[in-house]
C-alpha positions as CSV (number, residue, x, y, z in Angstrom):
1,M,116.7,17.3,-122.5
2,E,120.1,18.4,-121.2
3,S,118.8,21.8,-120.0
4,N,115.8,20.2,-118.2
5,L,118.1,17.6,-116.6
6,L,120.5,20.3,-115.4
7,Q,117.5,22.5,-114.2
8,N,116.2,19.6,-112.2
9,I,119.5,18.6,-110.6
10,I,120.4,22.2,-109.6
11,D,117.1,22.6,-107.8
12,P,118.0,23.1,-104.1
13,A,115.8,20.3,-102.9
14,I,117.3,17.8,-105.4
15,L,120.8,19.0,-104.5
16,F,120.1,18.3,-100.8
17,F,119.2,14.7,-101.9
18,V,122.4,14.4,-103.9
19,F,124.3,15.8,-100.9
20,G,122.6,13.3,-98.6
21,V,123.7,10.4,-100.9
22,F,127.3,11.8,-100.8
23,A,127.3,12.2,-97.0
24,G,126.0,8.6,-96.7
25,A,128.5,7.2,-99.2
26,I,131.5,8.6,-97.2
27,R,129.9,7.2,-94.0
28,S,129.5,10.6,-92.4
29,N,127.8,10.7,-89.0
30,L,125.3,13.2,-90.3
31,E,121.8,12.1,-89.5
32,I,118.3,13.4,-89.0
33,P,116.5,12.0,-85.9
34,P,113.9,9.5,-86.9
35,A,111.1,11.4,-85.1
36,I,111.9,14.6,-87.1
37,A,112.2,12.6,-90.4
38,K,108.8,11.1,-89.7
39,F,107.4,14.6,-89.1
40,F,108.8,15.8,-92.4
41,S,107.1,12.9,-94.2
42,L,103.7,13.6,-92.5
43,Y,104.0,17.3,-93.2
44,L,104.5,16.7,-96.9
45,L,101.5,14.5,-97.1
46,V,99.4,17.1,-95.3
47,A,100.6,19.9,-97.5
48,I,100.1,18.1,-100.8
49,G,96.6,16.9,-99.6
50,L,95.5,20.4,-98.6
51,K,96.7,21.9,-101.9
52,G,95.2,19.2,-104.0
53,G,91.8,19.4,-102.1
54,A,91.7,23.1,-102.5
55,A,92.4,22.9,-106.2
56,L,89.8,20.2,-106.6
57,A,87.2,22.4,-104.8
58,A,88.0,25.4,-107.0
59,A,88.0,23.6,-110.4
60,G,85.8,20.5,-109.6
61,L,86.2,17.3,-111.5
62,P,86.0,17.9,-115.2
63,A,85.6,15.1,-117.7
64,T,89.4,15.0,-118.3
65,G,89.9,14.7,-114.6
66,A,87.6,11.6,-114.5
67,L,89.6,10.2,-117.4
68,A,92.9,10.9,-115.5
69,L,91.6,8.9,-112.5
70,L,90.5,6.1,-114.8
71,G,94.0,6.1,-116.4
72,A,95.5,5.9,-112.9
73,L,93.3,2.9,-112.0
74,I,94.2,1.1,-115.2
75,M,97.9,1.6,-114.7
76,A,97.7,0.5,-111.0
77,T,96.1,-2.7,-112.2
78,L,98.2,-3.4,-115.2
79,V,101.6,-2.6,-113.9
80,P,101.7,-5.3,-111.1
81,A,100.2,-7.8,-113.5
82,Y,102.7,-7.6,-116.3
83,S,105.5,-6.9,-113.9
84,F,104.9,-10.2,-112.2
85,L,104.9,-12.0,-115.6
86,V,108.3,-10.6,-116.3
87,L,109.8,-11.0,-112.8
88,R,108.7,-14.6,-112.2
89,R,110.9,-15.8,-115.0
90,L,114.2,-14.8,-113.3
91,M,113.1,-14.3,-109.6
92,N,111.7,-16.2,-106.7
93,P,107.9,-16.1,-107.3
94,Y,107.2,-14.6,-103.9
95,D,109.9,-11.9,-104.5
96,A,108.3,-11.4,-107.9
97,A,104.8,-10.8,-106.4
98,A,106.1,-8.4,-103.8
99,T,108.2,-6.5,-106.3
100,A,105.3,-6.3,-108.7
101,A,103.1,-4.8,-106.0
102,T,105.8,-2.3,-105.1
103,Y,106.1,-1.1,-108.7
104,G,102.3,-1.1,-109.1
105,S,102.0,1.5,-106.4
106,V,103.4,5.0,-106.2
107,S,106.0,7.3,-104.5
108,A,104.5,10.4,-103.0
109,V,107.9,12.1,-102.9
110,T,108.5,11.5,-106.6
111,F,105.1,12.9,-107.3
112,I,105.8,16.0,-105.2
113,A,109.1,16.5,-107.0
114,A,107.3,16.3,-110.3
115,Q,104.8,18.9,-109.2
116,Q,107.7,21.2,-108.2
117,F,109.3,20.6,-111.6
118,L,106.0,21.5,-113.4
119,N,105.6,24.6,-111.3
120,R,109.1,25.8,-112.2
121,N,108.3,25.3,-115.9
122,E,104.9,27.0,-115.4
123,V,103.0,24.0,-116.6
124,E,99.5,23.7,-115.1
125,F,98.0,20.5,-113.8
126,G,94.7,19.5,-112.0
127,G,94.3,19.1,-108.3
128,Y,92.5,15.8,-109.0
129,M,95.9,14.2,-109.8
130,V,96.4,14.0,-106.0
131,V,93.3,11.8,-106.0
132,A,94.9,9.7,-108.7
133,M,97.9,9.2,-106.5
134,V,95.6,8.0,-103.6
135,L,93.7,5.7,-106.0
136,M,96.9,4.0,-107.1
137,E,97.9,2.6,-103.7
138,S,95.2,-0.1,-103.1
139,P,95.0,-2.0,-106.4
140,A,98.7,-2.9,-106.2
141,I,98.2,-4.3,-102.7
142,I,95.2,-6.3,-103.7
143,M,97.1,-7.6,-106.7
144,A,100.0,-8.6,-104.4
145,V,97.8,-10.7,-102.2
146,L,96.1,-12.4,-105.2
147,L,99.4,-13.1,-106.8
148,A,100.9,-14.5,-103.6
149,T,97.8,-16.7,-103.1
150,W,98.2,-18.0,-106.6
151,V,101.9,-18.8,-106.0
152,R,101.1,-20.7,-102.8
153,G,98.4,-22.7,-104.6
154,Q,100.9,-23.6,-107.3
155,Q,103.4,-24.7,-104.8
156,H,100.8,-26.9,-103.0
157,R,100.2,-28.7,-106.3
158,Q,103.9,-29.1,-107.1
159,P,105.7,-29.3,-103.8
160,S,109.5,-28.9,-103.8
161,P,112.1,-29.1,-101.1
162,D,112.8,-25.4,-101.4
163,A,109.2,-24.3,-101.2
164,N,108.4,-22.1,-98.2
165,T,105.7,-23.2,-95.9
166,A,102.4,-21.9,-97.1
167,Q,100.8,-19.3,-94.8
168,T,97.2,-18.2,-94.7
169,V,96.9,-14.5,-95.1
170,S,93.6,-12.7,-94.5
171,L,92.7,-10.5,-97.5
172,K,90.3,-8.6,-95.2
173,K,93.1,-7.8,-92.8
174,V,95.5,-6.8,-95.6
175,L,92.9,-4.4,-97.0
176,H,92.3,-3.0,-93.5
177,E,96.0,-2.4,-93.1
178,A,96.1,-0.7,-96.6
179,F,93.2,1.6,-96.0
180,T,94.0,2.5,-92.4
181,D,97.8,2.9,-92.9
182,G,98.7,6.2,-91.2
183,A,100.4,7.9,-94.1
184,H,97.7,6.8,-96.6
185,L,94.9,7.9,-94.2
186,L,96.5,11.3,-93.5
187,L,96.8,12.0,-97.2
188,I,93.1,11.2,-97.8
189,G,92.1,13.2,-94.7
190,S,94.1,16.3,-95.8
191,L,92.6,16.0,-99.3
192,L,89.1,16.0,-97.9
193,I,89.9,18.9,-95.5
194,G,91.3,20.9,-98.4
195,F,88.3,20.2,-100.5
196,V,85.8,21.1,-97.8
197,T,87.5,24.3,-96.7
198,G,88.3,25.4,-100.3
199,A,89.8,28.8,-101.1
200,E,89.3,30.1,-97.5
201,G,91.1,27.2,-96.0
202,K,93.9,27.5,-98.5
203,K,94.4,31.1,-97.5
204,I,94.5,30.3,-93.8
205,M,96.9,27.4,-94.2
206,E,99.1,29.0,-96.8
207,P,101.9,30.0,-94.4
208,F,102.1,26.4,-93.3
209,A,101.3,24.4,-96.5
210,V,103.0,26.7,-99.1
211,D,105.5,29.1,-97.6
212,I,107.7,26.6,-95.8
213,F,107.0,23.6,-98.1
214,K,110.2,23.9,-100.1
215,G,112.4,24.0,-97.0
216,I,110.8,21.0,-95.5
217,L,111.0,19.1,-98.8
218,A,114.8,19.9,-98.9
219,F,115.3,18.5,-95.4
220,F,113.2,15.4,-96.2
221,L,115.2,14.7,-99.4
222,L,118.4,15.1,-97.4
223,E,117.2,12.3,-95.2
224,M,116.2,10.3,-98.2
225,G,119.7,10.7,-99.7
226,L,121.2,9.4,-96.5
227,L,118.8,6.4,-96.6
228,V,119.5,5.6,-100.2
229,A,123.2,5.6,-99.6
230,R,122.8,3.2,-96.7
231,Q,120.5,1.0,-98.7
232,L,122.9,0.9,-101.6
233,R,125.6,-0.4,-99.2
234,E,123.4,-3.0,-97.7
235,S,121.9,-4.2,-101.1
236,R,125.2,-4.9,-103.0
237,Q,124.9,-8.6,-102.3
238,G,121.1,-8.7,-102.6
239,L,120.5,-7.3,-106.1
240,D,121.6,-9.0,-109.3
241,R,121.9,-7.4,-112.7
242,F,118.4,-8.4,-113.6
243,A,116.9,-6.7,-110.6
244,V,118.9,-3.5,-111.2
245,G,118.0,-3.5,-114.9
246,F,114.3,-4.0,-114.1
247,A,114.5,-1.1,-111.6
248,L,115.9,1.2,-114.2
249,V,114.0,0.1,-117.4
250,M,110.5,-0.7,-116.1
251,P,109.8,2.9,-114.8
252,V,110.4,4.2,-118.4
253,I,108.2,1.5,-119.9
254,N,105.4,2.2,-117.4
255,A,105.8,6.0,-118.0
256,V,105.5,5.5,-121.8
257,L,102.3,3.3,-121.4
258,A,100.9,6.0,-119.1
259,M,101.7,8.6,-121.8
260,G,99.8,6.5,-124.3
261,L,96.7,6.5,-122.1
262,A,97.0,10.2,-121.5
263,W,97.2,10.8,-125.2
264,L,94.2,8.6,-125.8
265,F,92.2,10.3,-123.1
266,G,93.1,13.8,-124.2
267,L,94.8,14.8,-121.0
268,S,96.7,18.1,-120.7
269,R,100.5,18.1,-120.7
270,G,100.7,18.6,-117.0
271,D,98.3,15.9,-116.1
272,A,100.0,13.5,-118.6
273,M,103.3,14.3,-116.9
274,L,102.0,13.5,-113.4
275,L,100.3,10.3,-114.6
276,A,103.5,9.2,-116.2
277,V,105.5,9.9,-113.0
278,L,103.0,8.0,-110.9
279,A,103.1,5.0,-113.2
280,A,107.0,5.2,-113.3
281,S,107.4,5.4,-109.5
282,A,107.5,2.6,-107.0
283,S,106.4,2.6,-103.3
284,Y,109.1,2.4,-100.7
285,I,106.9,3.2,-97.6
286,V,103.3,2.1,-97.6
287,V,103.3,-1.0,-99.8
288,P,106.5,-2.6,-98.6
289,A,105.3,-2.2,-95.0
290,I,102.0,-4.0,-95.9
291,V,103.7,-6.6,-98.2
292,R,106.0,-7.7,-95.3
293,Y,102.8,-9.0,-93.7
294,A,100.9,-10.1,-96.8
295,I,103.9,-11.9,-98.4
296,P,106.2,-12.9,-95.5
297,E,108.0,-15.3,-97.9
298,A,109.4,-12.5,-100.0
299,R,112.7,-10.8,-99.2
300,P,112.4,-7.1,-98.3
301,G,116.1,-6.6,-99.2
302,V,115.1,-7.3,-102.9
303,Y,111.9,-5.3,-103.5
304,F,112.7,-2.5,-101.0
305,S,116.2,-2.0,-102.4
306,M,115.0,-2.0,-106.0
307,S,112.4,0.7,-105.3
308,L,114.4,2.9,-102.9
309,A,118.0,2.5,-103.9
310,V,117.6,2.3,-107.7
311,T,114.2,3.5,-109.0
312,F,113.7,6.4,-106.6
313,P,117.0,8.2,-107.3
314,F,116.7,7.5,-111.1
315,N,113.2,9.1,-111.3
316,L,114.2,12.0,-109.1
317,T,117.3,13.0,-111.0
318,V,116.8,11.6,-114.6
319,G,113.3,10.3,-115.0
320,I,111.3,13.4,-114.3
321,P,113.1,15.6,-117.0
322,L,113.1,12.6,-119.3
323,Y,109.4,12.1,-119.1
324,Y,108.8,15.8,-119.4
325,N,110.8,16.0,-122.6
326,M,109.1,13.0,-124.1
327,I,105.6,14.4,-123.3
328,G,106.8,17.8,-124.8
329,L,107.7,16.1,-128.1
330,I,104.5,14.1,-128.2
331,W,102.1,16.9,-127.3
332,S,103.9,19.3,-129.6
333,S,103.3,17.0,-132.5
334,K,99.7,16.6,-131.4
335,L,99.2,20.4,-131.7
336,T,100.7,20.6,-135.1
């Protein structure tokens, strides 16, 4: 565990993230212009989509791949459901619904970091896991809308002086926002382009999607480090011990459940690792943006801070090697 943790932290891209947190913590004026930071984000989505699509075209979708996608859908449905049951006991019900949706969805950057970790350790994984990541976005958003609708219904039956005014939210509009969100749509489009063009397209795009990938990732993680440091300063008054504890413990629980599904479905070690990371991650881009419309009663400072300022750095530095070692122990015993 210690060697894998050290190996993950001394990776140049991860060190740029750590440096970004440090620079932000000391209030340095270092910054990456928003337009460039957005380009880095879009680039990473294009690159991962192209590579995943090309791998899917080369290997197809085997039975284990279909099971991996099924596992992703199961986790995307279960995580927001049981997260809400836990959160609503000690949190405003609207905050609980928004946070549950955030943790039911995924972080593309955490997924990319896990892929890089597996590549360094020469562990193979299927290109269809990019499809799994895409599939895990929408169920969480649907669950968020359903949970918020249920909470509004409960408050109508039992009105209280502190209850927020109920607002009608169109499920159709929310789903439209989810499926046409620029980042989500770009990832799907890149995946399809990579699949259609296959090996030839991969060869053509390799200088763009492969050769400079690590450098762009390092710059993006530097920006993420600066953002995390800023969010940590702003969230000191907004997060209580329960919220911080949930943001640290729930990812591990979600990862363990995903490992159980991967074991049951007979997935490979690499696929199991990526499924666990997807289940453990939390969205801080797509879902929070949509939840702000779908559940306006919720406080972004709670669910956004939990996912970005706590869960994201935990998974990036500690979670990935932790899940890798846990899977290594489980899969080794399986072989013996």
